[in-house]
MARLO-339875 format. One record per residue (C-alpha): x, y, z; residue in three letters. Coordinates in steps of 0.5 Angstrom, whole numbers, plus 2048, in hexadecimal, padded with zeros to 3 digits. Example, Ala and Ser with C-alpha at 12.3 -4.5 7.8 and 13.67 -1.06 7.14 Angstrom:
BEGIN
8197F7810ALA 81B7FE80ESER 
# end
This chain:
BEGIN
91286C942MET 918870944LYS 91787593ELYS 910876940LEU 912878947LEU 91787C944LEU 912880940ILE 90D880945LEU 91288394AALA 914888944SER 90C88A943VAL 90B88B94BLEU 91288F94BALA 90F894946PHE 908895948CYS 90B89794FSER 90F89C94CSER 90A89E948ALA 9068A094EMET 90B8A3952ALA 90B8AA954ALA 9108AF958ILE 90D8B395DASN 9108BA95BLEU 90F8BC963ASN 9138B6966THR 9188B4961ALA 91F8B3962THR 9258B695DGLN 9268AF95BGLN 91E8AE95AGLU 91E8B4956LEU 9248B2952GLU 9218AC950SER 91B8AF94CLEU 91D8B0944ASN 9208B7943GLY 9228B894AILE 9298B994CGLY 92C8BB952PRO 92B8C3950ALA 9248C294FLYS 9238BE955ALA 9268C3959LYS 9228C8956ALA 91C8C5958ILE 91E8C395FMET 9208CB960ASP 9198CD95DTYR 9158C9962ARG 91A8CB968THR 9198D3966LYS 9118D2963GLN 90F8CD967GLY 90B8C6965PRO 9098C695EPHE 9028C695DLYS 9018C4956THR 9058C0951VAL 9058C694DASP 9088CB952GLU 90F8C7950LEU 90F8CC94ALYS 9118D194FASN 9188CD950VAL 91E8D094CPRO 9208CC947GLY 9198C8946ILE 9148CA941GLY 90E8C893DASP 9128C2939LYS 9158BF93FTHR 90F8C0944LEU 90B8BC93EGLU 9108B793ELYS 9108B6946LEU 9098B6947ARG 9078AF947LYS 90D8AE94CASP 90C8B3951ILE 9068B5956ALA 9068BA95CVAL 9038B5961SER 9038AE963GLY 9098AA964LYS 90F8AA95FSER 9118A495BVAL 9178A4957ALA 9168A394FPRO 91A89E94CALA 92189F94DALA 9258A3947LYS 92A89F943PRO 9318A0946ALA 9368A3941ALA 93A89D93EPRO 94189D941ALA 9478A093CLYS 94C89C93AALA 95289C93EGLY 94E89F944SER 95189E94ASER 94A89F94ESER 94789994AALA 94689394EVAL 94888C94BPRO 94288794BALA 94288194FLYS 94287B94CPRO 93B87794DVAL 93C87094FALA 93886B94CLYS 934866950PRO 93785F94FVAL 93185A94DALA 931854951LYS 93184D94EPRO 92B84A94DVAL 92A84294FALA 92783E94APRO 92083C94BALA 91F83594ELYS 91A83094APRO 
# end
């Protein structure tokens, strides 16, 4: 039963992330950076463009932003919009911590629940 619930939760998470879209006109820097292929510099360029030029009228207008070309636009097309509420796509996987890095936070041990003894059934 637990496996079935886990699979169902995974499928629902995937489906909701597949339908997610970032609104180019309202997205924050962090939301833009959540897009595949958009880092801090390109996110800032998108925000600067919309500040100077006004809101994006079409998704294709994103090609006018320095550093974004046809390939990047096609990669992003399914995850972006120019209207509606921004819904962040699934988070990018975090980069693994380097060995010996002082910034790595050690994992906390997980306590296992203790099973209570079951009384034998009465005949």
